[in-house]
All heavy atoms as a GROMACS GRO file, in nm:
protein
  601
    1MET      N    1   0.088  -0.118   0.001
    1MET     CA    2  -0.001   0.000   0.000
    1MET      C    3   0.092   0.124   0.002
    1MET      O    4   0.186   0.128   0.078
    1MET     CB    5  -0.089  -0.003   0.125
    1MET     CG    6  -0.192   0.109   0.130
    1MET     SD    7  -0.302   0.099   0.275
    1MET     CE    8  -0.398  -0.045   0.242
    2ASN      N    9   0.061   0.220  -0.086
    2ASN     CA   10   0.143   0.339  -0.086
    2ASN      C   11   0.112   0.426   0.036
    2ASN      O   12   0.013   0.406   0.106
    2ASN     CB   13   0.132   0.417  -0.218
    2ASN     CG   14  -0.004   0.486  -0.233
    2ASN    OD1   15  -0.061   0.539  -0.140
    2ASN    ND2   16  -0.057   0.479  -0.355
    3ARG      N   17   0.202   0.521   0.061
    3ARG     CA   18   0.192   0.600   0.187
    3ARG      C   19   0.065   0.683   0.196
    3ARG      O   20   0.006   0.699   0.301
    3ARG     CB   21   0.317   0.685   0.204
    3ARG     CG   22   0.333   0.790   0.099
    3ARG     CD   23   0.462   0.863   0.117
    3ARG     NE   24   0.475   0.969   0.019
    3ARG     CZ   25   0.567   0.969  -0.077
    3ARG    NH1   26   0.652   0.870  -0.087
    3ARG    NH2   27   0.571   1.067  -0.165
    4GLU      N   28   0.017   0.737   0.080
    4GLU     CA   29  -0.106   0.815   0.081
    4GLU      C   30  -0.227   0.727   0.119
    4GLU      O   31  -0.311   0.768   0.201
    4GLU     CB   32  -0.131   0.884  -0.054
    4GLU     CG   33  -0.031   0.992  -0.089
    4GLU     CD   34   0.086   0.935  -0.170
    4GLU    OE1   35   0.091   0.812  -0.195
    4GLU    OE2   36   0.176   1.013  -0.203
    5ASP      N   37  -0.235   0.612   0.061
    5ASP     CA   38  -0.343   0.518   0.086
    5ASP      C   39  -0.337   0.468   0.229
    5ASP      O   40  -0.443   0.455   0.294
    5ASP     CB   41  -0.343   0.402  -0.012
    5ASP     CG   42  -0.381   0.444  -0.152
    5ASP    OD1   43  -0.443   0.552  -0.168
    5ASP    OD2   44  -0.346   0.368  -0.246
    6LYS      N   45  -0.218   0.443   0.281
    6LYS     CA   46  -0.202   0.395   0.418
    6LYS      C   47  -0.247   0.502   0.517
    6LYS      O   48  -0.316   0.478   0.612
    6LYS     CB   49  -0.058   0.358   0.444
    6LYS     CG   50  -0.036   0.289   0.575
    6LYS     CD   51  -0.113   0.155   0.576
    6LYS     CE   52  -0.075   0.070   0.696
    6LYS     NZ   53  -0.150  -0.057   0.697
    7ALA      N   54  -0.208   0.625   0.488
    7ALA     CA   55  -0.246   0.738   0.574
    7ALA      C   56  -0.398   0.750   0.580
    7ALA      O   57  -0.456   0.767   0.688
    7ALA     CB   58  -0.183   0.870   0.526
    8LYS      N   59  -0.460   0.748   0.462
    8LYS     CA   60  -0.609   0.758   0.455
    8LYS      C   61  -0.675   0.641   0.524
    8LYS      O   62  -0.776   0.658   0.591
    8LYS     CB   63  -0.652   0.764   0.308
    8LYS     CG   64  -0.619   0.898   0.245
    8LYS     CD   65  -0.659   0.899   0.099
    8LYS     CE   66  -0.610   1.028   0.031
    8LYS     NZ   67  -0.632   1.021  -0.114
    9SER      N   68  -0.618   0.523   0.509
    9SER     CA   69  -0.673   0.402   0.572
    9SER      C   70  -0.674   0.412   0.725
    9SER      O   71  -0.775   0.384   0.792
    9SER     CB   72  -0.600   0.280   0.526
    9SER     OG   73  -0.644   0.165   0.593
   10ILE      N   74  -0.558   0.454   0.780
   10ILE     CA   75  -0.547   0.466   0.925
   10ILE      C   76  -0.642   0.574   0.973
   10ILE      O   77  -0.715   0.557   1.072
   10ILE     CB   78  -0.403   0.499   0.965
   10ILE    CG1   79  -0.312   0.379   0.938
   10ILE    CG2   80  -0.395   0.535   1.113
   10ILE    CD1   81  -0.165   0.413   0.948
   11TYR      N   82  -0.646   0.690   0.906
   11TYR     CA   83  -0.733   0.798   0.944
   11TYR      C   84  -0.879   0.753   0.940
   11TYR      O   85  -0.954   0.776   1.033
   11TYR     CB   86  -0.710   0.916   0.848
   11TYR     CG   87  -0.812   1.025   0.864
   11TYR    CD1   88  -0.797   1.124   0.960
   11TYR    CD2   89  -0.925   1.030   0.783
   11TYR    CE1   90  -0.891   1.223   0.974
   11TYR    CE2   91  -1.019   1.130   0.795
   11TYR     CZ   92  -1.001   1.225   0.889
   11TYR     OH   93  -1.097   1.324   0.901
   12ASN      N   94  -0.917   0.689   0.832
   12ASN     CA   95  -1.056   0.640   0.814
   12ASN      C   96  -1.097   0.542   0.923
   12ASN      O   97  -1.209   0.546   0.973
   12ASN     CB   98  -1.080   0.584   0.675
   12ASN     CG   99  -1.085   0.690   0.569
   12ASN    OD1  100  -1.117   0.807   0.595
   12ASN    ND2  101  -1.050   0.654   0.449
   13ASP      N  102  -1.004   0.454   0.960
   13ASP     CA  103  -1.035   0.358   1.067
   13ASP      C  104  -1.069   0.432   1.199
   13ASP      O  105  -1.163   0.399   1.266
   13ASP     CB  106  -0.915   0.265   1.092
   13ASP     CG  107  -0.899   0.162   0.984
   13ASP    OD1  108  -0.991   0.143   0.901
   13ASP    OD2  109  -0.790   0.101   0.974
   14TYR      N  110  -0.983   0.531   1.232
   14TYR     CA  111  -1.011   0.607   1.354
   14TYR      C  112  -1.136   0.694   1.340
   14TYR      O  113  -1.213   0.708   1.436
   14TYR     CB  114  -0.891   0.693   1.393
   14TYR     CG  115  -0.784   0.614   1.463
   14TYR    CD1  116  -0.672   0.574   1.398
   14TYR    CD2  117  -0.799   0.576   1.594
   14TYR    CE1  118  -0.573   0.499   1.461
   14TYR    CE2  119  -0.704   0.504   1.663
   14TYR     CZ  120  -0.592   0.465   1.594
   14TYR     OH  121  -0.498   0.388   1.659
   15TYR      N  122  -1.154   0.749   1.223
   15TYR     CA  123  -1.273   0.834   1.199
   15TYR      C  124  -1.402   0.753   1.226
   15TYR      O  125  -1.491   0.796   1.299
   15TYR     CB  126  -1.271   0.888   1.061
   15TYR     CG  127  -1.388   0.983   1.030
   15TYR    CD1  128  -1.371   1.118   1.048
   15TYR    CD2  129  -1.509   0.937   0.983
   15TYR    CE1  130  -1.474   1.206   1.025
   15TYR    CE2  131  -1.614   1.022   0.959
   15TYR     CZ  132  -1.595   1.159   0.980
   15TYR     OH  133  -1.698   1.244   0.955
   16LEU      N  134  -1.408   0.634   1.165
   16LEU     CA  135  -1.529   0.550   1.182
   16LEU      C  136  -1.545   0.504   1.325
   16LEU      O  137  -1.660   0.501   1.378
   16LEU     CB  138  -1.521   0.434   1.084
   16LEU     CG  139  -1.533   0.466   0.940
   16LEU    CD1  140  -1.512   0.342   0.851
   16LEU    CD2  141  -1.672   0.528   0.909
   17MET      N  142  -1.435   0.469   1.392
   17MET     CA  143  -1.443   0.427   1.530
   17MET      C  144  -1.498   0.542   1.618
   17MET      O  145  -1.588   0.519   1.703
   17MET     CB  146  -1.305   0.384   1.579
   17MET     CG  147  -1.307   0.324   1.719
   17MET     SD  148  -1.264   0.434   1.856
   17MET     CE  149  -1.122   0.520   1.803
   18ILE      N  150  -1.448   0.662   1.598
   18ILE     CA  151  -1.494   0.778   1.676
   18ILE      C  152  -1.638   0.808   1.644
   18ILE      O  153  -1.721   0.833   1.733
   18ILE     CB  154  -1.404   0.897   1.654
   18ILE    CG1  155  -1.262   0.869   1.712
   18ILE    CG2  156  -1.462   1.024   1.717
   18ILE    CD1  157  -1.156   0.968   1.667
   19LEU      N  158  -1.674   0.805   1.516
   19LEU     CA  159  -1.811   0.831   1.474
   19LEU      C  160  -1.909   0.734   1.536
   19LEU      O  161  -2.015   0.771   1.587
   19LEU     CB  162  -1.823   0.827   1.322
   19LEU     CG  163  -1.955   0.858   1.259
   19LEU    CD1  164  -1.993   1.007   1.290
   19LEU    CD2  165  -1.949   0.837   1.110
   20GLU      N  166  -1.874   0.606   1.538
   20GLU     CA  167  -1.961   0.500   1.591
   20GLU      C  168  -1.972   0.506   1.743
   20GLU      O  169  -2.077   0.478   1.800
   20GLU     CB  170  -1.915   0.366   1.547
   20GLU     CG  171  -1.931   0.339   1.398
   20GLU     CD  172  -1.863   0.217   1.349
   20GLU    OE1  173  -1.802   0.143   1.428
   20GLU    OE2  174  -1.869   0.190   1.226
   21ASN      N  175  -1.863   0.541   1.810
   21ASN     CA  176  -1.860   0.532   1.958
   21ASN      C  177  -1.876   0.667   2.025
   21ASN      O  178  -1.896   0.671   2.148
   21ASN     CB  179  -1.732   0.464   2.002
   21ASN     CG  180  -1.725   0.322   1.959
   21ASN    OD1  181  -1.813   0.244   1.990
   21ASN    ND2  182  -1.627   0.288   1.880
   22GLY      N  183  -1.856   0.775   1.957
   22GLY     CA  184  -1.866   0.908   2.015
   22GLY      C  185  -2.005   0.970   1.997
   22GLY      O  186  -2.021   1.059   1.923
   23LYS      N  187  -2.098   0.914   2.066
   23LYS     CA  188  -2.240   0.955   2.048
   23LYS      C  189  -2.258   1.104   2.068
   23LYS      O  190  -2.343   1.163   1.998
   23LYS     CB  191  -2.326   0.875   2.145
   23LYS     CG  192  -2.320   0.725   2.117
   23LYS     CD  193  -2.418   0.656   2.206
   23LYS     CE  194  -2.405   0.508   2.203
   23LYS     NZ  195  -2.389   0.442   2.081
   24GLY      N  196  -2.186   1.169   2.155
   24GLY     CA  197  -2.200   1.311   2.174
   24GLY      C  198  -2.121   1.396   2.074
   24GLY      O  199  -2.124   1.518   2.079
   25LEU      N  200  -2.043   1.332   1.991
   25LEU     CA  201  -1.958   1.406   1.898
   25LEU      C  202  -2.024   1.406   1.762
   25LEU      O  203  -1.990   1.329   1.671
   25LEU     CB  204  -1.818   1.340   1.888
   25LEU     CG  205  -1.742   1.330   2.015
   25LEU    CD1  206  -1.615   1.246   1.994
   25LEU    CD2  207  -1.703   1.468   2.068
   26SER      N  208  -2.114   1.498   1.740
   26SER     CA  209  -2.184   1.498   1.612
   26SER      C  210  -2.125   1.594   1.513
   26SER      O  211  -2.165   1.590   1.398
   26SER     CB  212  -2.334   1.533   1.638
   26SER     OG  213  -2.338   1.664   1.696
   27GLN      N  214  -2.030   1.674   1.554
   27GLN     CA  215  -1.972   1.768   1.460
   27GLN      C  216  -1.864   1.709   1.377
   27GLN      O  217  -1.771   1.643   1.430
   27GLN     CB  218  -1.918   1.890   1.535
   27GLN     CG  219  -2.026   1.973   1.604
   27GLN     CD  220  -1.971   2.098   1.667
   27GLN    OE1  221  -1.859   2.135   1.641
   27GLN    NE2  222  -2.050   2.159   1.752
   28GLU      N  223  -1.872   1.724   1.247
   28GLU     CA  224  -1.773   1.673   1.155
   28GLU      C  225  -1.632   1.716   1.186
   28GLU      O  226  -1.537   1.636   1.182
   28GLU     CB  227  -1.810   1.718   1.013
   28GLU     CG  228  -1.721   1.677   0.903
   28GLU     CD  229  -1.740   1.531   0.865
   28GLU    OE1  230  -1.846   1.475   0.890
   28GLU    OE2  231  -1.648   1.473   0.804
   29ILE      N  232  -1.612   1.841   1.219
   29ILE     CA  233  -1.477   1.893   1.246
   29ILE      C  234  -1.415   1.827   1.367
   29ILE      O  235  -1.300   1.789   1.370
   29ILE     CB  236  -1.480   2.047   1.260
   29ILE    CG1  237  -1.520   2.111   1.128
   29ILE    CG2  238  -1.344   2.100   1.308
   29ILE    CD1  239  -1.547   2.257   1.133
   30THR      N  240  -1.491   1.813   1.474
   30THR     CA  241  -1.447   1.748   1.598
   30THR      C  242  -1.402   1.606   1.569
   30THR      O  243  -1.298   1.563   1.609
   30THR     CB  244  -1.554   1.746   1.705
   30THR    OG1  245  -1.591   1.885   1.727
   30THR    CG2  246  -1.507   1.688   1.833
   31ILE      N  247  -1.482   1.532   1.498
   31ILE     CA  248  -1.453   1.392   1.467
   31ILE      C  249  -1.328   1.386   1.380
   31ILE      O  250  -1.238   1.304   1.403
   31ILE     CB  251  -1.573   1.323   1.397
   31ILE    CG1  252  -1.689   1.314   1.494
   31ILE    CG2  253  -1.533   1.183   1.348
   31ILE    CD1  254  -1.820   1.272   1.431
   32SER      N  255  -1.317   1.473   1.285
   32SER     CA  256  -1.202   1.478   1.194
   32SER      C  257  -1.073   1.502   1.270
   32SER      O  258  -0.968   1.438   1.250
   32SER     CB  259  -1.224   1.580   1.084
   32SER     OG  260  -1.114   1.584   0.998
   33ILE      N  261  -1.074   1.599   1.360
   33ILE     CA  262  -0.957   1.636   1.439
   33ILE      C  263  -0.917   1.520   1.528
   33ILE      O  264  -0.798   1.485   1.537
   33ILE     CB  265  -0.984   1.764   1.522
   33ILE    CG1  266  -0.990   1.885   1.430
   33ILE    CG2  267  -0.875   1.784   1.628
   33ILE    CD1  268  -1.042   2.010   1.499
   34LEU      N  269  -1.015   1.457   1.597
   34LEU     CA  270  -0.986   1.344   1.683
   34LEU      C  271  -0.928   1.226   1.603
   34LEU      O  272  -0.834   1.159   1.648
   34LEU     CB  273  -1.109   1.302   1.758
   34LEU     CG  274  -1.154   1.398   1.870
   34LEU    CD1  275  -1.288   1.352   1.924
   34LEU    CD2  276  -1.050   1.404   1.979
   35ALA      N  277  -0.980   1.200   1.484
   35ALA     CA  278  -0.934   1.089   1.405
   35ALA      C  279  -0.791   1.117   1.361
   35ALA      O  280  -0.706   1.026   1.365
   35ALA     CB  281  -1.023   1.074   1.279
   36LYS      N  282  -0.761   1.239   1.322
   36LYS     CA  283  -0.626   1.275   1.278
   36LYS      C  284  -0.526   1.261   1.392
   36LYS      O  285  -0.419   1.203   1.378
   36LYS     CB  286  -0.626   1.417   1.222
   36LYS     CG  287  -0.494   1.459   1.166
   36LYS     CD  288  -0.508   1.600   1.103
   36LYS     CE  289  -0.374   1.651   1.050
   36LYS     NZ  290  -0.394   1.780   0.984
   37LYS      N  291  -0.563   1.313   1.507
   37LYS     CA  292  -0.474   1.304   1.625
   37LYS      C  293  -0.454   1.156   1.665
   37LYS      O  294  -0.340   1.114   1.700
   37LYS     CB  295  -0.529   1.384   1.743
   37LYS     CG  296  -0.514   1.532   1.721
   37LYS     CD  297  -0.561   1.609   1.839
   37LYS     CE  298  -0.540   1.759   1.816
   37LYS     NZ  299  -0.550   1.840   1.935
   38SER      N  300  -0.556   1.075   1.660
   38SER     CA  301  -0.545   0.935   1.695
   38SER      C  302  -0.454   0.860   1.597
   38SER      O  303  -0.370   0.782   1.637
   38SER     CB  304  -0.683   0.869   1.697
   38SER     OG  305  -0.763   0.930   1.796
   39ALA      N  306  -0.471   0.887   1.469
   39ALA     CA  307  -0.389   0.828   1.364
   39ALA      C  308  -0.242   0.867   1.382
   39ALA      O  309  -0.152   0.782   1.369
   39ALA     CB  310  -0.439   0.863   1.228
   40LEU      N  311  -0.215   0.990   1.416
   40LEU     CA  312  -0.081   1.036   1.438
   40LEU      C  313  -0.016   0.970   1.561
   40LEU      O  314   0.101   0.933   1.557
   40LEU     CB  315  -0.075   1.189   1.450
   40LEU     CG  316  -0.088   1.266   1.319
   40LEU    CD1  317  -0.106   1.414   1.346
   40LEU    CD2  318   0.028   1.240   1.226
   41ILE      N  319  -0.096   0.954   1.664
   41ILE     CA  320  -0.044   0.883   1.784
   41ILE      C  321  -0.001   0.742   1.746
   41ILE      O  322   0.106   0.694   1.787
   41ILE     CB  323  -0.147   0.885   1.898
   41ILE    CG1  324  -0.163   1.024   1.955
   41ILE    CG2  325  -0.111   0.783   2.007
   41ILE    CD1  326  -0.284   1.044   2.043
   42ALA      N  327  -0.087   0.675   1.675
   42ALA     CA  328  -0.059   0.536   1.636
   42ALA      C  329   0.069   0.529   1.547
   42ALA      O  330   0.158   0.445   1.572
   42ALA     CB  331  -0.176   0.476   1.560
   43VAL      N  332   0.079   0.614   1.450
   43VAL     CA  333   0.196   0.614   1.362
   43VAL      C  334   0.321   0.656   1.439
   43VAL      O  335   0.428   0.595   1.415
   43VAL     CB  336   0.171   0.702   1.238
   43VAL    CG1  337   0.296   0.720   1.158
   43VAL    CG2  338   0.062   0.641   1.151
   44ASN      N  339   0.312   0.751   1.530
   44ASN     CA  340   0.428   0.783   1.612
   44ASN      C  341   0.479   0.666   1.692
   44ASN      O  342   0.598   0.647   1.709
   44ASN     CB  343   0.398   0.903   1.699
   44ASN     CG  344   0.404   1.035   1.627
   44ASN    OD1  345   0.479   1.050   1.532
   44ASN    ND2  346   0.325   1.129   1.671
   45GLU      N  347   0.390   0.585   1.744
   45GLU     CA  348   0.429   0.467   1.819
   45GLU      C  349   0.499   0.365   1.728
   45GLU      O  350   0.601   0.305   1.769
   45GLU     CB  351   0.308   0.404   1.890
   45GLU     CG  352   0.255   0.482   2.004
   45GLU     CD  353   0.358   0.508   2.114
   45GLU    OE1  354   0.430   0.412   2.152
   45GLU    OE2  355   0.370   0.623   2.162
   46ILE      N  356   0.449   0.351   1.607
   46ILE     CA  357   0.513   0.262   1.511
   46ILE      C  358   0.653   0.312   1.477
   46ILE      O  359   0.750   0.236   1.475
   46ILE     CB  360   0.428   0.248   1.383
   46ILE    CG1  361   0.296   0.170   1.415
   46ILE    CG2  362   0.505   0.177   1.273
   46ILE    CD1  363   0.193   0.177   1.305
   47ILE      N  364   0.664   0.443   1.454
   47ILE     CA  365   0.791   0.507   1.421
   47ILE      C  366   0.895   0.484   1.538
   47ILE      O  367   1.008   0.453   1.513
   47ILE     CB  368   0.777   0.654   1.390
   47ILE    CG1  369   0.704   0.667   1.256
   47ILE    CG2  370   0.909   0.726   1.389
   47ILE    CD1  371   0.659   0.809   1.223
   48LYS      N  372   0.850   0.503   1.660
   48LYS     CA  373   0.939   0.484   1.772
   48LYS      C  374   0.991   0.340   1.775
   48LYS      O  375   1.111   0.310   1.800
   48LYS     CB  376   0.866   0.510   1.904
   48LYS     CG  377   0.848   0.655   1.937
   48LYS     CD  378   0.779   0.666   2.072
   48LYS     CE  379   0.707   0.798   2.088
   48LYS     NZ  380   0.629   0.804   2.211
   49ALA      N  381   0.902   0.242   1.755
   49ALA     CA  382   0.941   0.102   1.756
   49ALA      C  383   1.037   0.068   1.640
   49ALA      O  384   1.136   0.001   1.663
   49ALA     CB  385   0.819   0.014   1.750
   50LYS      N  386   1.010   0.124   1.527
   50LYS     CA  387   1.095   0.096   1.413
   50LYS      C  388   1.232   0.158   1.430
   50LYS      O  389   1.333   0.101   1.393
   50LYS     CB  390   1.032   0.153   1.282
   50LYS     CG  391   0.903   0.086   1.244
   50LYS     CD  392   0.923  -0.059   1.210
   50LYS     CE  393   0.793  -0.127   1.175
   50LYS     NZ  394   0.808  -0.272   1.154
   51LYS      N  395   1.234   0.275   1.492
   51LYS     CA  396   1.361   0.344   1.516
   51LYS      C  397   1.448   0.265   1.612
   51LYS      O  398   1.569   0.248   1.588
   51LYS     CB  399   1.334   0.483   1.576
   51LYS     CG  400   1.453   0.572   1.587
   51LYS     CD  401   1.407   0.708   1.635
   51LYS     CE  402   1.520   0.806   1.651
   51LYS     NZ  403   1.476   0.935   1.695
   52LEU      N  404   1.386   0.204   1.712
   52LEU     CA  405   1.462   0.123   1.807
   52LEU      C  406   1.508  -0.009   1.744
   52LEU      O  407   1.619  -0.051   1.767
   52LEU     CB  408   1.377   0.093   1.931
   52LEU     CG  409   1.347   0.212   2.024
   52LEU    CD1  410   1.252   0.171   2.131
   52LEU    CD2  411   1.475   0.267   2.082
   53ASP      N  412   1.419  -0.071   1.665
   53ASP     CA  413   1.451  -0.201   1.610
   53ASP      C  414   1.542  -0.194   1.488
   53ASP      O  415   1.633  -0.274   1.474
   53ASP     CB  416   1.321  -0.273   1.565
   53ASP     CG  417   1.235  -0.315   1.683
   53ASP    OD1  418   1.288  -0.317   1.798
   53ASP    OD2  419   1.120  -0.346   1.663
   54LEU      N  420   1.515  -0.098   1.400
   54LEU     CA  421   1.583  -0.099   1.271
   54LEU      C  422   1.675   0.021   1.246
   54LEU      O  423   1.753   0.018   1.152
   54LEU     CB  424   1.475  -0.106   1.159
   54LEU     CG  425   1.378  -0.221   1.168
   54LEU    CD1  426   1.267  -0.203   1.066
   54LEU    CD2  427   1.449  -0.352   1.147
   55GLY      N  428   1.655   0.126   1.318
   55GLY     CA  429   1.734   0.248   1.294
   55GLY      C  430   1.662   0.336   1.193
   55GLY      O  431   1.574   0.296   1.118
   56ILE      N  432   1.705   0.463   1.190
   56ILE     CA  433   1.634   0.560   1.108
   56ILE      C  434   1.666   0.551   0.962
   56ILE      O  435   1.600   0.613   0.878
   56ILE     CB  436   1.661   0.707   1.158
   56ILE    CG1  437   1.809   0.739   1.148
   56ILE    CG2  438   1.606   0.728   1.294
   56ILE    CD1  439   1.839   0.885   1.174
   57MET      N  440   1.759   0.470   0.923
   57MET     CA  441   1.793   0.454   0.784
   57MET      C  442   1.714   0.344   0.713
   57MET      O  443   1.727   0.326   0.593
   57MET     CB  444   1.945   0.430   0.766
   57MET     CG  445   2.028   0.545   0.818
   57MET     SD  446   1.982   0.710   0.755
   57MET     CE  447   2.028   0.693   0.586
   58SER      N  448   1.638   0.267   0.786
   58SER     CA  449   1.565   0.157   0.723
   58SER      C  450   1.454   0.208   0.638
   58SER      O  451   1.395   0.313   0.657
   58SER     CB  452   1.509   0.064   0.833
   58SER     OG  453   1.397   0.125   0.893
   59LEU      N  454   1.420   0.130   0.536
   59LEU     CA  455   1.311   0.168   0.444
   59LEU      C  456   1.177   0.166   0.517
   59LEU      O  457   1.092   0.249   0.490
   59LEU     CB  458   1.307   0.072   0.323
   59LEU     CG  459   1.427   0.082   0.226
   59LEU    CD1  460   1.413  -0.022   0.119
   59LEU    CD2  461   1.434   0.220   0.166
   60ASP      N  462   1.160   0.072   0.610
   60ASP     CA  463   1.034   0.063   0.685
   60ASP      C  464   1.015   0.190   0.766
   60ASP      O  465   0.906   0.243   0.774
   60ASP     CB  466   1.039  -0.061   0.772
   60ASP     CG  467   0.900  -0.108   0.811
   60ASP    OD1  468   0.805  -0.090   0.730
   60ASP    OD2  469   0.887  -0.164   0.920
   61TYR      N  470   1.118   0.236   0.833
   61TYR     CA  471   1.111   0.362   0.912
   61TYR      C  472   1.075   0.477   0.823
   61TYR      O  473   0.989   0.558   0.853
   61TYR     CB  474   1.248   0.386   0.982
   61TYR     CG  475   1.254   0.513   1.059
   61TYR    CD1  476   1.207   0.523   1.190
   61TYR    CD2  477   1.302   0.630   0.999
   61TYR    CE1  478   1.214   0.642   1.260
   61TYR    CE2  479   1.310   0.749   1.067
   61TYR     CZ  480   1.264   0.754   1.200
   61TYR     OH  481   1.268   0.872   1.267
   62LYS      N  482   1.140   0.485   0.706
   62LYS     CA  483   1.115   0.599   0.617
   62LYS      C  484   0.971   0.595   0.566
   62LYS      O  485   0.908   0.698   0.548
   62LYS     CB  486   1.215   0.592   0.501
   62LYS     CG  487   1.356   0.632   0.544
   62LYS     CD  488   1.453   0.621   0.431
   62LYS     CE  489   1.593   0.651   0.478
   62LYS     NZ  490   1.691   0.641   0.372
   63TYR      N  491   0.920   0.474   0.539
   63TYR     CA  492   0.783   0.457   0.494
   63TYR      C  493   0.688   0.518   0.594
   63TYR      O  494   0.596   0.594   0.564
   63TYR     CB  495   0.753   0.308   0.473
   63TYR     CG  496   0.606   0.279   0.446
   63TYR    CD1  497   0.551   0.299   0.322
   63TYR    CD2  498   0.524   0.229   0.548
   63TYR    CE1  499   0.419   0.272   0.298
   63TYR    CE2  500   0.391   0.200   0.527
   63TYR     CZ  501   0.338   0.220   0.398
   63TYR     OH  502   0.208   0.195   0.379
   64TRP      N  503   0.705   0.483   0.721
   64TRP     CA  504   0.613   0.529   0.826
   64TRP      C  505   0.626   0.681   0.850
   64TRP      O  506   0.532   0.749   0.880
   64TRP     CB  507   0.633   0.451   0.956
   64TRP     CG  508   0.570   0.315   0.940
   64TRP    CD1  509   0.638   0.199   0.922
   64TRP    CD2  510   0.431   0.285   0.935
   64TRP    NE1  511   0.549   0.096   0.909
   64TRP    CE2  512   0.420   0.144   0.916
   64TRP    CE3  513   0.316   0.360   0.945
   64TRP    CZ2  514   0.300   0.082   0.907
   64TRP    CZ3  515   0.195   0.296   0.941
   64TRP    CH2  516   0.188   0.159   0.919
   65GLU      N  517   0.748   0.736   0.827
   65GLU     CA  518   0.768   0.880   0.838
   65GLU      C  519   0.684   0.945   0.726
   65GLU      O  520   0.620   1.054   0.748
   65GLU     CB  521   0.914   0.917   0.825
   65GLU     CG  522   0.994   0.900   0.950
   65GLU     CD  523   0.962   1.003   1.057
   65GLU    OE1  524   0.915   1.115   1.024
   65GLU    OE2  525   0.979   0.971   1.173
   66LYS      N  526   0.681   0.890   0.608
   66LYS     CA  527   0.605   0.942   0.496
   66LYS      C  528   0.457   0.930   0.518
   66LYS      O  529   0.379   1.018   0.484
   66LYS     CB  530   0.650   0.880   0.366
   66LYS     CG  531   0.790   0.923   0.326
   66LYS     CD  532   0.837   0.853   0.203
   66LYS     CE  533   0.980   0.893   0.170
   66LYS     NZ  534   1.036   0.821   0.054
   67VAL      N  535   0.416   0.819   0.580
   67VAL     CA  536   0.270   0.798   0.616
   67VAL      C  537   0.232   0.911   0.713
   67VAL      O  538   0.124   0.972   0.698
   67VAL     CB  539   0.245   0.661   0.676
   67VAL    CG1  540   0.106   0.651   0.734
   67VAL    CG2  541   0.268   0.553   0.572
   68LYS      N  542   0.318   0.939   0.810
   68LYS     CA  543   0.288   1.046   0.904
   68LYS      C  544   0.269   1.180   0.837
   68LYS      O  545   0.174   1.255   0.867
   68LYS     CB  546   0.402   1.055   1.007
   68LYS     CG  547   0.385   1.162   1.109
   68LYS     CD  548   0.503   1.168   1.205
   68LYS     CE  549   0.495   1.286   1.301
   68LYS     NZ  550   0.607   1.289   1.392
   69LEU      N  551   0.356   1.213   0.740
   69LEU     CA  552   0.341   1.337   0.665
   69LEU      C  553   0.210   1.341   0.588
   69LEU      O  554   0.146   1.448   0.581
   69LEU     CB  555   0.458   1.352   0.569
   69LEU     CG  556   0.592   1.377   0.630
   69LEU    CD1  557   0.705   1.378   0.523
   69LEU    CD2  558   0.597   1.509   0.709
   70GLU      N  559   0.165   1.228   0.536
   70GLU     CA  560   0.040   1.223   0.461
   70GLU      C  561  -0.078   1.244   0.558
   70GLU      O  562  -0.178   1.310   0.521
   70GLU     CB  563   0.026   1.094   0.384
   70GLU     CG  564   0.124   1.075   0.273
   70GLU     CD  565   0.115   1.186   0.167
   70GLU    OE1  566   0.001   1.228   0.135
   70GLU    OE2  567   0.220   1.227   0.112
   71ILE      N  568  -0.071   1.189   0.674
   71ILE     CA  569  -0.180   1.208   0.775
   71ILE      C  570  -0.188   1.355   0.810
   71ILE      O  571  -0.296   1.411   0.823
   71ILE     CB  572  -0.156   1.122   0.901
   71ILE    CG1  573  -0.177   0.973   0.866
   71ILE    CG2  574  -0.255   1.163   1.011
   71ILE    CD1  575  -0.135   0.881   0.977
   72GLU      N  576  -0.074   1.418   0.828
   72GLU     CA  577  -0.071   1.560   0.865
   72GLU      C  578  -0.135   1.647   0.754
   72GLU      O  579  -0.190   1.752   0.784
   72GLU     CB  580   0.072   1.605   0.893
   72GLU     CG  581   0.126   1.549   1.020
   72GLU     CD  582   0.274   1.573   1.040
   72GLU    OE1  583   0.347   1.610   0.948
   72GLU    OE2  584   0.319   1.550   1.159
   73LYS      N  585  -0.136   1.600   0.630
   73LYS     CA  586  -0.200   1.676   0.522
   73LYS      C  587  -0.351   1.662   0.522
   73LYS      O  588  -0.418   1.743   0.458
   73LYS     CB  589  -0.146   1.623   0.385
   73LYS     CG  590   0.001   1.656   0.359
   73LYS     CD  591   0.038   1.594   0.224
   73LYS     CE  592   0.186   1.607   0.201
   73LYS     NZ  593   0.219   1.539   0.067
   74LEU      N  594  -0.403   1.559   0.586
   74LEU     CA  595  -0.548   1.533   0.585
   74LEU      C  596  -0.622   1.644   0.660
   74LEU      O  597  -0.576   1.702   0.751
   74LEU     CB  598  -0.578   1.397   0.644
   74LEU     CG  599  -0.526   1.279   0.567
   74LEU    CD1  600  -0.552   1.152   0.643
   74LEU    CD2  601  -0.591   1.269   0.428
   0.00000   0.00000   0.00000
């Protein structure tokens, strides 16, 4: 999966989870912000783990850094 699609997929997963479970959160902007922040938290955790395991020069680490940039664009 390319980085743009991965970023959208992670974001959409959180968006739908928040929409389904956040009964008091009916505003589109609030849900969107929470989904973006949640997706960034998840990707940051992946980046931390990859950095420890593989180092910052690995392709896997670089991929997740690019996914993070794509999420930030959403």
